[in-house]
LOVEXBA-367410 format. One record per residue (C-alpha): chain; y, x, z; residue in one letter. Coordinates in Angstrom, 2 decimals. Layout:
# LOVEXBA-367410
+-------+---------+---------+---------+-----+
: chain :       Y :       X :       Z : res :
+-------+---------+---------+---------+-----+
:     A :       Y :       X :       Z :   A :
...
+-------+---------+---------+---------+-----+
***
This chain:
# LOVEXBA-367410
+-------+---------+---------+---------+-----+
: chain :       Y :       X :       Z : res :
+-------+---------+---------+---------+-----+
:     A :    0.00 :    0.00 :    0.00 :   M :
:     A :    3.43 :    1.35 :   -0.89 :   K :
:     A :    5.97 :    0.15 :    1.65 :   T :
:     A :    9.74 :    0.24 :    1.13 :   S :
:     A :   11.78 :    1.50 :    4.03 :   F :
:     A :   14.37 :   -1.25 :    3.78 :   S :
:     A :   11.64 :   -3.81 :    4.35 :   A :
:     A :   10.34 :   -1.92 :    7.36 :   L :
:     A :   13.71 :   -1.58 :    9.02 :   S :
:     A :   14.54 :   -5.30 :    8.82 :   S :
:     A :   11.13 :   -6.86 :    9.45 :   A :
:     A :   10.53 :   -9.36 :   12.24 :   G :
:     A :    7.53 :   -9.14 :   14.55 :   V :
:     A :    5.14 :  -11.20 :   12.42 :   S :
:     A :    6.23 :   -9.53 :    9.21 :   R :
:     A :    6.05 :   -6.07 :   10.77 :   L :
:     A :    2.57 :   -6.88 :   12.07 :   S :
:     A :    1.41 :   -7.78 :    8.57 :   R :
:     A :    2.99 :   -4.62 :    7.16 :   Q :
:     A :    1.33 :   -2.41 :    9.76 :   I :
:     A :   -2.02 :   -4.08 :    9.23 :   F :
:     A :   -1.80 :   -3.82 :    5.42 :   L :
:     A :   -0.69 :   -0.21 :    5.75 :   F :
:     A :   -3.57 :    0.53 :    8.15 :   S :
:     A :   -6.28 :   -1.33 :    6.24 :   L :
:     A :   -6.83 :    1.27 :    3.46 :   P :
:     A :   -6.70 :    4.03 :    6.10 :   L :
:     A :   -9.24 :    2.14 :    8.16 :   M :
:     A :  -11.56 :    1.61 :    5.21 :   V :
:     A :  -11.13 :    5.27 :    4.22 :   S :
:     A :  -11.92 :    6.44 :    7.74 :   N :
:     A :  -14.93 :    4.15 :    8.01 :   V :
:     A :  -16.22 :    5.30 :    4.64 :   L :
:     A :  -15.87 :    8.90 :    5.77 :   Q :
:     A :  -17.82 :    8.12 :    8.92 :   V :
:     A :  -20.47 :    6.23 :    6.97 :   L :
:     A :  -20.85 :    9.12 :    4.57 :   F :
:     A :  -21.17 :   11.49 :    7.53 :   N :
:     A :  -23.73 :    9.10 :    8.98 :   M :
:     A :  -25.58 :    9.33 :    5.69 :   A :
:     A :  -25.89 :   13.07 :    6.34 :   D :
:     A :  -27.46 :   12.38 :    9.72 :   I :
:     A :  -29.60 :    9.52 :    8.43 :   A :
:     A :  -31.01 :   11.55 :    5.54 :   V :
:     A :  -31.83 :   14.44 :    7.86 :   V :
:     A :  -33.33 :   12.16 :   10.50 :   G :
:     A :  -35.42 :   10.14 :    8.07 :   Q :
:     A :  -36.59 :   12.91 :    5.73 :   F :
:     A :  -36.44 :   16.12 :    7.76 :   A :
:     A :  -37.44 :   14.98 :   11.26 :   G :
:     A :  -36.01 :   14.82 :   14.77 :   S :
:     A :  -35.61 :   18.59 :   15.15 :   L :
:     A :  -33.30 :   18.76 :   12.15 :   S :
:     A :  -31.48 :   15.65 :   13.40 :   L :
:     A :  -30.93 :   17.30 :   16.76 :   A :
:     A :  -29.87 :   20.57 :   15.10 :   A :
:     A :  -27.15 :   18.92 :   13.01 :   V :
:     A :  -26.08 :   16.75 :   15.94 :   G :
:     A :  -25.77 :   19.74 :   18.25 :   S :
:     A :  -23.10 :   21.20 :   15.93 :   T :
:     A :  -20.84 :   18.14 :   16.09 :   A :
:     A :  -18.65 :   19.32 :   18.95 :   I :
:     A :  -18.33 :   22.85 :   17.54 :   A :
:     A :  -17.44 :   21.59 :   14.05 :   V :
:     A :  -14.85 :   19.10 :   15.28 :   T :
:     A :  -13.37 :   21.77 :   17.56 :   L :
:     A :  -12.07 :   23.56 :   14.47 :   F :
:     A :  -11.49 :   20.66 :   12.10 :   T :
:     A :   -9.47 :   19.02 :   14.90 :   G :
:     A :   -6.95 :   21.83 :   14.51 :   L :
:     A :   -6.47 :   20.91 :   10.85 :   L :
:     A :   -6.15 :   17.24 :   11.70 :   M :
:     A :   -3.48 :   18.04 :   14.28 :   G :
:     A :   -1.42 :   20.02 :   11.78 :   I :
:     A :   -1.80 :   17.12 :    9.34 :   G :
:     A :   -0.44 :   14.69 :   11.93 :   S :
:     A :    2.63 :   16.89 :   12.36 :   G :
:     A :    3.15 :   16.87 :    8.58 :   V :
:     A :    2.82 :   13.08 :    8.56 :   N :
:     A :    5.51 :   12.60 :   11.23 :   S :
:     A :    7.98 :   14.94 :    9.55 :   L :
:     A :    7.54 :   13.57 :    6.03 :   I :
:     A :    7.92 :   10.02 :    7.39 :   A :
:     A :   11.10 :   11.02 :    9.24 :   R :
:     A :   12.78 :   12.62 :    6.21 :   W :
:     A :   11.58 :    9.83 :    3.92 :   Y :
:     A :   13.03 :    7.25 :    6.29 :   G :
:     A :   16.30 :    9.16 :    6.56 :   A :
:     A :   16.49 :    9.56 :    2.75 :   G :
:     A :   16.83 :   13.36 :    3.09 :   D :
:     A :   15.26 :   14.63 :   -0.15 :   T :
:     A :   16.03 :   18.30 :    0.50 :   V :
:     A :   14.32 :   18.41 :    3.88 :   Q :
:     A :   11.43 :   16.31 :    2.60 :   L :
:     A :   10.68 :   18.71 :   -0.25 :   R :
:     A :   11.03 :   21.80 :    1.91 :   R :
:     A :    8.66 :   20.30 :    4.45 :   T :
:     A :    6.22 :   19.20 :    1.73 :   L :
:     A :    5.80 :   22.61 :    0.12 :   H :
:     A :    5.79 :   24.55 :    3.38 :   S :
:     A :    3.14 :   22.17 :    4.71 :   A :
:     A :    0.81 :   22.71 :    1.76 :   F :
:     A :    0.82 :   26.47 :    2.33 :   I :
:     A :    0.33 :   26.14 :    6.10 :   I :
:     A :   -2.54 :   23.65 :    5.79 :   C :
:     A :   -4.35 :   25.74 :    3.18 :   F :
:     A :   -3.96 :   29.02 :    5.09 :   L :
:     A :   -5.09 :   27.35 :    8.31 :   A :
:     A :   -8.25 :   26.24 :    6.49 :   G :
:     A :   -8.89 :   29.76 :    5.20 :   V :
:     A :   -8.44 :   31.22 :    8.68 :   L :
:     A :  -10.87 :   28.72 :   10.19 :   L :
:     A :  -13.40 :   29.50 :    7.45 :   F :
:     A :  -13.67 :   33.10 :    8.71 :   F :
:     A :  -13.68 :   32.01 :   12.36 :   V :
:     A :  -16.51 :   29.55 :   11.69 :   G :
:     A :  -18.47 :   31.93 :    9.51 :   L :
:     A :  -18.68 :   34.67 :   12.11 :   F :
:     A :  -18.41 :   32.60 :   15.27 :   G :
:     A :  -20.96 :   29.83 :   14.68 :   S :
:     A :  -23.98 :   31.37 :   16.38 :   R :
:     A :  -22.12 :   32.71 :   19.47 :   P :
:     A :  -20.44 :   29.33 :   19.91 :   L :
:     A :  -23.73 :   27.44 :   19.65 :   L :
:     A :  -25.29 :   29.83 :   22.16 :   Q :
:     A :  -22.35 :   29.19 :   24.48 :   L :
:     A :  -23.20 :   25.49 :   24.21 :   L :
:     A :  -26.76 :   26.19 :   25.40 :   N :
:     A :  -28.19 :   24.97 :   22.11 :   T :
:     A :  -31.97 :   24.80 :   22.31 :   K :
:     A :  -33.68 :   27.90 :   20.92 :   E :
:     A :  -35.78 :   25.79 :   18.55 :   E :
:     A :  -32.56 :   24.29 :   17.11 :   L :
:     A :  -30.37 :   27.40 :   16.99 :   L :
:     A :  -31.27 :   28.82 :   13.56 :   D :
:     A :  -30.92 :   25.50 :   11.74 :   R :
:     A :  -27.71 :   24.60 :   13.56 :   A :
:     A :  -26.17 :   28.00 :   12.76 :   T :
:     A :  -27.07 :   27.73 :    9.08 :   L :
:     A :  -25.58 :   24.24 :    8.87 :   Y :
:     A :  -22.30 :   25.34 :   10.49 :   M :
:     A :  -21.88 :   28.48 :    8.39 :   Q :
:     A :  -22.29 :   26.55 :    5.14 :   I :
:     A :  -20.13 :   23.64 :    6.29 :   Y :
:     A :  -17.24 :   25.95 :    7.21 :   F :
:     A :  -16.95 :   27.02 :    3.59 :   C :
:     A :  -15.14 :   23.68 :    3.19 :   A :
:     A :  -12.35 :   24.18 :    5.77 :   T :
:     A :   -9.73 :   25.17 :    3.13 :   P :
:     A :  -10.54 :   21.92 :    1.32 :   A :
:     A :  -10.30 :   19.94 :    4.57 :   I :
:     A :   -6.86 :   21.46 :    5.20 :   G :
:     A :   -5.61 :   20.48 :    1.74 :   V :
:     A :   -7.08 :   16.97 :    1.88 :   Y :
:     A :   -5.54 :   16.34 :    5.33 :   N :
:     A :   -2.21 :   17.51 :    3.95 :   F :
:     A :   -2.42 :   15.10 :    1.00 :   G :
:     A :   -3.47 :   12.20 :    3.19 :   T :
:     A :   -0.61 :   12.92 :    5.60 :   A :
:     A :    1.93 :   12.86 :    2.75 :   V :
:     A :    0.66 :    9.66 :    1.17 :   F :
:     A :    0.45 :    7.91 :    4.56 :   S :
:     A :    3.97 :    8.99 :    5.46 :   A :
:     A :    5.49 :    7.38 :    2.36 :   I :
:     A :    3.41 :    4.21 :    2.68 :   G :
:     A :    0.73 :    4.79 :    0.02 :   N :
:     A :   -2.59 :    4.58 :    1.83 :   T :
:     A :   -4.67 :    3.45 :   -1.15 :   R :
:     A :   -4.99 :    6.74 :   -2.98 :   K :
:     A :   -6.69 :    8.63 :   -0.12 :   P :
:     A :   -9.11 :    5.70 :    0.11 :   L :
:     A :  -10.03 :    5.97 :   -3.58 :   V :
:     A :  -10.52 :    9.73 :   -3.36 :   Y :
:     A :  -12.64 :    9.41 :   -0.22 :   M :
:     A :  -14.78 :    6.75 :   -1.90 :   L :
:     A :  -15.42 :    8.95 :   -4.94 :   I :
:     A :  -16.24 :   12.08 :   -2.96 :   S :
:     A :  -18.29 :   10.13 :   -0.42 :   G :
:     A :  -20.53 :    8.55 :   -3.04 :   V :
:     A :  -21.11 :   12.00 :   -4.49 :   L :
:     A :  -21.94 :   13.27 :   -1.00 :   N :
:     A :  -24.66 :   10.66 :   -0.50 :   V :
:     A :  -26.20 :   11.35 :   -3.90 :   I :
:     A :  -26.21 :   15.10 :   -3.27 :   L :
:     A :  -27.65 :   14.59 :    0.22 :   N :
:     A :  -30.66 :   12.82 :   -1.20 :   L :
:     A :  -31.03 :   15.33 :   -4.02 :   F :
:     A :  -30.82 :   18.47 :   -1.88 :   F :
:     A :  -32.89 :   17.16 :    1.05 :   V :
:     A :  -35.47 :   14.86 :   -0.56 :   V :
:     A :  -35.89 :   16.55 :   -3.96 :   V :
:     A :  -35.02 :   20.19 :   -3.21 :   C :
:     A :  -36.32 :   20.18 :    0.40 :   H :
:     A :  -33.32 :   22.20 :    1.62 :   L :
:     A :  -33.27 :   20.48 :    5.02 :   D :
:     A :  -30.01 :   21.01 :    6.97 :   V :
:     A :  -28.69 :   23.44 :    4.34 :   A :
:     A :  -28.86 :   20.70 :    1.72 :   G :
:     A :  -26.77 :   18.33 :    3.83 :   V :
:     A :  -24.18 :   21.06 :    4.43 :   A :
:     A :  -23.97 :   22.01 :    0.74 :   I :
:     A :  -23.49 :   18.35 :   -0.22 :   A :
:     A :  -20.63 :   18.06 :    2.29 :   S :
:     A :  -18.92 :   21.19 :    0.97 :   V :
:     A :  -19.03 :   20.03 :   -2.65 :   I :
:     A :  -17.74 :   16.54 :   -1.85 :   S :
:     A :  -14.93 :   17.85 :    0.40 :   L :
:     A :  -13.66 :   20.16 :   -2.34 :   Y :
:     A :  -13.72 :   17.25 :   -4.78 :   L :
:     A :  -11.53 :   15.15 :   -2.47 :   S :
:     A :   -9.08 :   18.06 :   -2.02 :   A :
:     A :   -8.85 :   18.57 :   -5.78 :   I :
:     A :   -8.25 :   14.88 :   -6.43 :   L :
:     A :   -5.46 :   14.54 :   -3.85 :   V :
:     A :   -3.80 :   17.76 :   -5.08 :   S :
:     A :   -3.85 :   16.63 :   -8.72 :   I :
:     A :   -2.29 :   13.31 :   -7.72 :   S :
:     A :    0.56 :   15.02 :   -5.88 :   L :
:     A :    1.10 :   17.46 :   -8.75 :   L :
:     A :    1.24 :   14.70 :  -11.36 :   R :
:     A :    3.57 :   12.25 :   -9.58 :   T :
:     A :    7.25 :   12.22 :  -10.51 :   K :
:     A :    8.32 :   10.86 :   -7.11 :   E :
:     A :   10.33 :   12.93 :   -4.61 :   I :
:     A :    7.15 :   13.72 :   -2.66 :   Y :
:     A :    5.53 :   15.31 :   -5.73 :   G :
:     A :    4.08 :   18.80 :   -5.34 :   L :
:     A :    5.49 :   21.50 :   -7.65 :   R :
:     A :    3.86 :   24.93 :   -7.96 :   I :
:     A :    7.19 :   26.63 :   -8.61 :   R :
:     A :    8.57 :   25.28 :   -5.31 :   E :
:     A :    5.67 :   26.51 :   -3.18 :   L :
:     A :    7.19 :   28.71 :   -0.51 :   R :
:     A :    7.55 :   28.79 :    3.25 :   L :
:     A :   10.94 :   27.54 :    4.35 :   H :
:     A :   11.51 :   28.97 :    7.80 :   K :
:     A :   13.06 :   25.92 :    9.46 :   A :
:     A :   10.58 :   23.48 :    7.92 :   S :
:     A :    7.61 :   25.71 :    8.75 :   A :
:     A :    8.79 :   25.96 :   12.35 :   C :
:     A :    9.11 :   22.17 :   12.57 :   D :
:     A :    5.60 :   21.71 :   11.17 :   I :
:     A :    4.14 :   24.23 :   13.60 :   L :
:     A :    6.18 :   22.84 :   16.50 :   R :
:     A :    4.63 :   19.39 :   15.99 :   L :
:     A :    1.32 :   20.35 :   14.39 :   G :
:     A :    0.16 :   23.22 :   16.60 :   I :
:     A :    0.41 :   21.26 :   19.88 :   P :
:     A :   -1.36 :   18.31 :   18.20 :   A :
:     A :   -4.03 :   20.64 :   16.82 :   G :
:     A :   -4.45 :   22.44 :   20.13 :   L :
:     A :   -4.67 :   19.06 :   21.84 :   Q :
:     A :   -7.55 :   18.13 :   19.54 :   N :
:     A :   -9.13 :   21.54 :   19.97 :   A :
:     A :   -8.91 :   21.53 :   23.76 :   V :
:     A :  -10.37 :   18.04 :   23.75 :   F :
:     A :  -13.35 :   19.45 :   21.91 :   Y :
:     A :  -13.52 :   22.46 :   24.22 :   V :
:     A :  -13.92 :   20.00 :   27.07 :   A :
:     A :  -16.48 :   18.11 :   25.00 :   N :
:     A :  -18.36 :   21.38 :   24.51 :   M :
:     A :  -19.03 :   21.32 :   28.25 :   F :
:     A :  -20.25 :   17.75 :   27.82 :   I :
:     A :  -22.51 :   18.84 :   24.97 :   Q :
:     A :  -23.81 :   21.65 :   27.17 :   A :
:     A :  -24.60 :   18.99 :   29.77 :   G :
:     A :  -26.46 :   16.93 :   27.17 :   V :
:     A :  -28.34 :   20.05 :   26.08 :   N :
:     A :  -29.61 :   20.47 :   29.64 :   S :
:     A :  -31.89 :   17.47 :   29.03 :   F :
:     A :  -34.93 :   17.41 :   26.75 :   D :
:     A :  -34.86 :   17.36 :   22.93 :   T :
:     A :  -35.37 :   13.58 :   22.87 :   T :
:     A :  -32.17 :   13.03 :   24.85 :   M :
:     A :  -30.29 :   15.48 :   22.62 :   V :
:     A :  -31.47 :   13.65 :   19.49 :   A :
:     A :  -30.61 :   10.25 :   21.03 :   G :
:     A :  -27.15 :   11.48 :   21.94 :   N :
:     A :  -26.69 :   12.85 :   18.40 :   S :
:     A :  -27.60 :    9.49 :   16.86 :   A :
:     A :  -25.44 :    7.46 :   19.25 :   A :
:     A :  -22.45 :    9.80 :   18.88 :   A :
:     A :  -22.07 :    8.53 :   15.31 :   N :
:     A :  -20.69 :    5.36 :   16.86 :   A :
:     A :  -17.85 :    7.34 :   18.43 :   D :
:     A :  -16.61 :    8.45 :   15.04 :   A :
:     A :  -17.01 :    4.95 :   13.58 :   L :
:     A :  -14.99 :    3.24 :   16.32 :   V :
:     A :  -12.43 :    5.99 :   16.77 :   Y :
:     A :  -11.66 :    6.24 :   13.07 :   D :
:     A :  -11.02 :    2.51 :   12.84 :   V :
:     A :   -8.66 :    2.80 :   15.79 :   M :
:     A :   -7.17 :    6.00 :   14.38 :   N :
:     A :   -5.82 :    4.09 :   11.37 :   A :
:     A :   -3.48 :    2.29 :   13.76 :   F :
:     A :   -2.47 :    5.58 :   15.43 :   Y :
:     A :   -1.52 :    6.99 :   12.02 :   I :
:     A :    0.42 :    3.78 :   11.32 :   A :
:     A :    2.12 :    4.12 :   14.70 :   C :
:     A :    3.28 :    7.67 :   13.97 :   G :
:     A :    4.36 :    6.79 :   10.42 :   S :
:     A :    6.26 :    3.59 :   11.25 :   F :
:     A :    7.92 :    5.08 :   14.30 :   I :
:     A :    8.80 :    8.21 :   12.32 :   G :
:     A :   10.37 :    6.10 :    9.56 :   L :
:     A :   12.43 :    4.09 :   12.01 :   N :
:     A :   13.35 :    7.17 :   14.03 :   Y :
:     A :   14.72 :    8.75 :   10.86 :   G :
:     A :   16.71 :    5.58 :   10.15 :   A :
:     A :   17.93 :    5.30 :   13.78 :   R :
:     A :   16.35 :    1.90 :   14.45 :   N :
:     A :   15.11 :    1.91 :   18.09 :   P :
:     A :   14.26 :   -1.79 :   18.14 :   H :
:     A :   11.65 :   -1.36 :   15.40 :   Q :
:     A :   10.26 :    1.72 :   17.17 :   I :
:     A :    9.47 :   -0.46 :   20.18 :   K :
:     A :    7.97 :   -3.23 :   18.08 :   R :
:     A :    5.84 :   -0.78 :   16.11 :   S :
:     A :    4.40 :    0.68 :   19.30 :   Y :
:     A :    3.30 :   -2.66 :   20.76 :   W :
:     A :    1.86 :   -3.94 :   17.49 :   I :
:     A :   -0.16 :   -0.76 :   16.89 :   C :
:     A :   -1.41 :   -0.75 :   20.49 :   L :
:     A :   -2.56 :   -4.36 :   20.18 :   T :
:     A :   -4.43 :   -3.68 :   16.95 :   F :
:     A :   -6.04 :   -0.48 :   18.27 :   A :
:     A :   -7.08 :   -1.99 :   21.60 :   F :
:     A :   -8.49 :   -5.12 :   19.95 :   G :
:     A :  -10.49 :   -3.21 :   17.36 :   S :
:     A :  -11.91 :   -0.88 :   20.02 :   G :
:     A :  -12.94 :   -3.84 :   22.16 :   L :
:     A :  -14.60 :   -5.78 :   19.33 :   I :
:     A :  -16.46 :   -2.79 :   17.88 :   L :
:     A :  -17.51 :   -1.52 :   21.28 :   G :
:     A :  -19.03 :   -4.83 :   22.33 :   L :
:     A :  -20.75 :   -5.12 :   18.94 :   S :
:     A :  -22.44 :   -1.76 :   19.51 :   L :
:     A :  -23.62 :   -2.82 :   22.94 :   V :
:     A :  -25.20 :   -5.95 :   21.44 :   I :
:     A :  -26.55 :   -4.42 :   18.22 :   F :
:     A :  -27.12 :   -0.87 :   19.42 :   G :
:     A :  -30.83 :   -0.62 :   18.67 :   R :
:     A :  -30.59 :   -1.66 :   15.00 :   P :
:     A :  -27.68 :    0.77 :   14.67 :   F :
:     A :  -29.70 :    3.66 :   16.10 :   L :
:     A :  -32.67 :    2.76 :   13.89 :   A :
:     A :  -30.55 :    3.90 :   10.94 :   L :
:     A :  -30.94 :    7.47 :   12.14 :   F :
:     A :  -34.39 :    7.65 :   13.65 :   T :
:     A :  -37.69 :    5.78 :   13.77 :   T :
:     A :  -38.71 :    7.21 :   17.15 :   E :
:     A :  -38.53 :    4.61 :   19.93 :   A :
:     A :  -37.88 :    7.21 :   22.64 :   A :
:     A :  -34.88 :    8.57 :   20.75 :   V :
:     A :  -33.49 :    5.04 :   20.32 :   I :
:     A :  -33.80 :    4.35 :   24.05 :   E :
:     A :  -32.06 :    7.63 :   24.84 :   A :
:     A :  -29.26 :    6.72 :   22.44 :   G :
:     A :  -28.76 :    3.31 :   24.09 :   M :
:     A :  -27.83 :    5.02 :   27.35 :   K :
:     A :  -24.75 :    6.36 :   25.60 :   R :
:     A :  -23.93 :    3.28 :   23.51 :   L :
:     A :  -23.80 :    0.89 :   26.48 :   V :
:     A :  -21.35 :    2.98 :   28.49 :   I :
:     A :  -19.19 :    4.04 :   25.56 :   M :
:     A :  -19.16 :    0.58 :   23.98 :   G :
:     A :  -17.54 :   -0.81 :   27.11 :   L :
:     A :  -15.01 :    2.06 :   27.23 :   S :
:     A :  -13.60 :    2.56 :   23.73 :   Y :
:     A :  -10.70 :    0.10 :   24.06 :   A :
:     A :   -9.24 :    2.03 :   26.98 :   V :
:     A :   -8.67 :    5.08 :   24.77 :   S :
:     A :   -6.13 :    3.05 :   22.76 :   A :
:     A :   -3.75 :    3.11 :   25.72 :   L :
:     A :   -3.72 :    6.89 :   25.59 :   M :
:     A :   -3.80 :    7.61 :   21.85 :   D :
:     A :   -1.16 :    5.07 :   20.82 :   T :
:     A :    1.31 :    6.61 :   23.26 :   A :
:     A :    0.52 :   10.11 :   21.96 :   I :
:     A :    1.04 :    9.01 :   18.34 :   A :
:     A :    4.28 :    7.26 :   19.27 :   A :
:     A :    5.63 :   10.38 :   21.00 :   S :
:     A :    4.75 :   12.45 :   17.95 :   R :
:     A :    6.60 :    9.96 :   15.76 :   G :
:     A :    9.85 :   10.66 :   17.65 :   I :
:     A :    9.29 :   14.41 :   17.44 :   G :
:     A :    7.69 :   14.98 :   20.86 :   K :
:     A :    4.39 :   16.85 :   20.77 :   S :
:     A :    4.36 :   19.60 :   23.41 :   L :
:     A :    4.46 :   17.51 :   26.60 :   V :
:     A :    1.84 :   15.01 :   25.33 :   P :
:     A :   -0.40 :   17.99 :   24.56 :   M :
:     A :    0.01 :   19.41 :   28.07 :   I :
:     A :   -0.64 :   16.00 :   29.62 :   A :
:     A :   -3.73 :   15.53 :   27.47 :   C :
:     A :   -5.07 :   18.94 :   28.42 :   I :
:     A :   -4.65 :   18.15 :   32.10 :   G :
:     A :   -5.59 :   14.49 :   32.23 :   G :
:     A :   -8.48 :   14.50 :   29.80 :   S :
:     A :   -9.66 :   18.04 :   29.16 :   C :
:     A :   -9.36 :   19.81 :   32.51 :   V :
:     A :  -10.44 :   16.63 :   34.27 :   F :
:     A :  -13.60 :   16.43 :   32.12 :   R :
:     A :  -14.56 :   20.02 :   32.85 :   I :
:     A :  -14.07 :   19.44 :   36.58 :   I :
:     A :  -16.19 :   16.29 :   36.32 :   W :
:     A :  -19.02 :   18.19 :   34.62 :   V :
:     A :  -19.10 :   20.80 :   37.38 :   F :
:     A :  -18.78 :   18.29 :   40.24 :   T :
:     A :  -19.86 :   14.68 :   39.64 :   I :
:     A :  -22.37 :   15.48 :   36.90 :   F :
:     A :  -23.66 :   18.58 :   38.68 :   A :
:     A :  -24.28 :   16.48 :   41.79 :   W :
:     A :  -26.06 :   13.52 :   40.16 :   F :
:     A :  -27.33 :   15.23 :   36.99 :   H :
:     A :  -28.00 :   11.95 :   35.19 :   T :
:     A :  -26.93 :   11.22 :   31.63 :   I :
:     A :  -25.03 :    8.15 :   32.84 :   E :
:     A :  -22.91 :   10.24 :   35.22 :   S :
:     A :  -22.01 :   12.46 :   32.27 :   L :
:     A :  -20.92 :    9.65 :   29.95 :   Y :
:     A :  -18.77 :    7.93 :   32.59 :   L :
:     A :  -16.25 :   10.75 :   32.52 :   L :
:     A :  -14.79 :    9.40 :   29.26 :   Y :
:     A :  -13.30 :    6.18 :   30.61 :   I :
:     A :  -11.95 :    7.88 :   33.73 :   F :
:     A :  -10.27 :   10.67 :   31.75 :   S :
:     A :   -8.78 :    8.22 :   29.24 :   W :
:     A :   -7.29 :    6.11 :   32.04 :   T :
:     A :   -5.69 :    9.04 :   33.83 :   I :
:     A :   -4.18 :   10.45 :   30.65 :   T :
:     A :   -2.94 :    7.05 :   29.42 :   A :
:     A :   -0.85 :    6.53 :   32.56 :   I :
:     A :    1.17 :    9.70 :   32.05 :   F :
:     A :    1.40 :    9.46 :   28.23 :   E :
:     A :    2.91 :    5.98 :   28.42 :   N :
:     A :    5.34 :    6.99 :   31.13 :   W :
:     A :    6.52 :    9.92 :   29.00 :   Y :
:     A :    6.89 :    7.96 :   25.76 :   F :
:     A :    8.92 :    5.19 :   27.34 :   W :
:     A :   11.11 :    7.74 :   29.11 :   R :
:     A :   11.85 :    9.42 :   25.76 :   C :
:     A :   12.33 :    6.06 :   24.06 :   Y :
:     A :   15.01 :    5.00 :   26.54 :   R :
:     A :   16.86 :    8.26 :   25.95 :   K :
:     A :   16.83 :    8.05 :   22.14 :   I :
:     A :   17.83 :    4.37 :   22.32 :   S :
:     A :   20.94 :    5.36 :   24.29 :   R :
:     A :   21.69 :    8.18 :   21.86 :   D :
:     A :   21.33 :    5.95 :   18.81 :   M :
:     A :   23.64 :    3.35 :   20.35 :   A :
:     A :   26.46 :    5.88 :   20.62 :   I :
+-------+---------+---------+---------+-----+
***
C-alpha cells in the first residue's frame, strides 16, 4: 500500500486505524510467509532427515538470530529515519540517508559473514549443544551465514519501502524467494540427500534472490527514494544518525538473543527429545511475533512520519492503534496455539514424545505472547521519535539481565522446563513498565516543543 502523508496527518481515529491495518497487512503476510518458509526448512528436515537433524537445526536458532538481529536493528533505524525525512519532505536528507544506509547494511552483512563463519562452532559449544548434534549444527550455520550480506540488503530495502508506505513490494519478493526456498529444500534434502546442508544452501540461494529483487526495484524507480549507484557514498551526518538509531536497536536484539542463549543452554540440559520438542514449538514464536511485528513496524513508520511533520496528536493515536492491533493479534494467535498445538507440532515431527515435549512450551508461551506487545510497541514508538539508546538500556536490564538471573536462580532451583519458559512473561512485564513510562515522558516533551 502506498500511503500519502497528507492523508496520514489529517486522518481521524477510524480512518487512521484502517490505514495502519492496510499498511501492516502486506508486512504481516510477508512476515508470516517468511516464517512459513522457515518452517518448511524445519519440516523437511524433521520429516525426511529425522529427529537428530531437526534438533541440530533447531539448536542453531538462537545463535543465528543473535547475528541477524543486529541487521534487523540497523534496518529499523533506517526505517525511522527515512520515514522522518519523507514526512518532513526533506529530499536532501532522505537521499543522503538512503545511500549511506545501503552501504552500512551491506558492510554489516559482510562483517557478520566472517564472524559466523569462524565463530559458529565455538558459539554452539558455548550453548552446550549436544555432541551428537554439533557437527550438523556447525555445518548448517556456516553455510547459512554466507547469506548475511543478502539479509542486510533485503532488510535495507524493506525498511525503505515500509517507510514510504509501500509494503506490497517486499511481500511479492518474499513470496517469490520463499517458493523457491521450499522447492530447493525438497530437491536438496529429498533428492540429493544433503540433510542439513541442503536446507542451508536453499536458504542462501533464496535470500540472495530476495536481495537482488529489492535492489533492482530501488534502482529502477524514478521516485525520490530511488537508489543510484553514482550517489553511493557515506555521508557523515546521515551515517551517524543511522548508527545512533540502528546500533542500539541491533544491540538490543543481539543482547536479547544472548540472554536467550542461556535459555537454549537450559533447554540443552534436558534430553534430545526435549530439545527437538522445543525446536518444533519455537517455530510458533516466530509465527506470532512476526505477525505482531508488522504493527511495530507500522508504529515506527507512522510515528516517524508524524514526528517529521510535527503532528503530536497523530503520534499518540498511532501508538494506541498499533498497540491494540499487536496485543489483539498476540492474544488470538496464542490461544489458537494452545488449542491446536498438537496438530501444529505434527507438521514438524511424527514422534509422539517430541510433540508432548513441544506442548510444554506452547501452552505457556501461547498464554504469554500478548504481553510482549506492551513492551515492543513502546520501543518502536520511542524509535519513531528518534529515541533508541535508553530503550535499549531498559531492554537489556528488564529483559536480558533479568532472564540470565532467572536461569541461574529460579530455573537452577527447580530445573523444570516449565520454570524455564515462565521467565518470558515476567521479563516482558518488567520491561514494558519502564518502556511505556519513558515513551510517554518523551512524548509530553516533544508535544510541548511542537506547540511552541
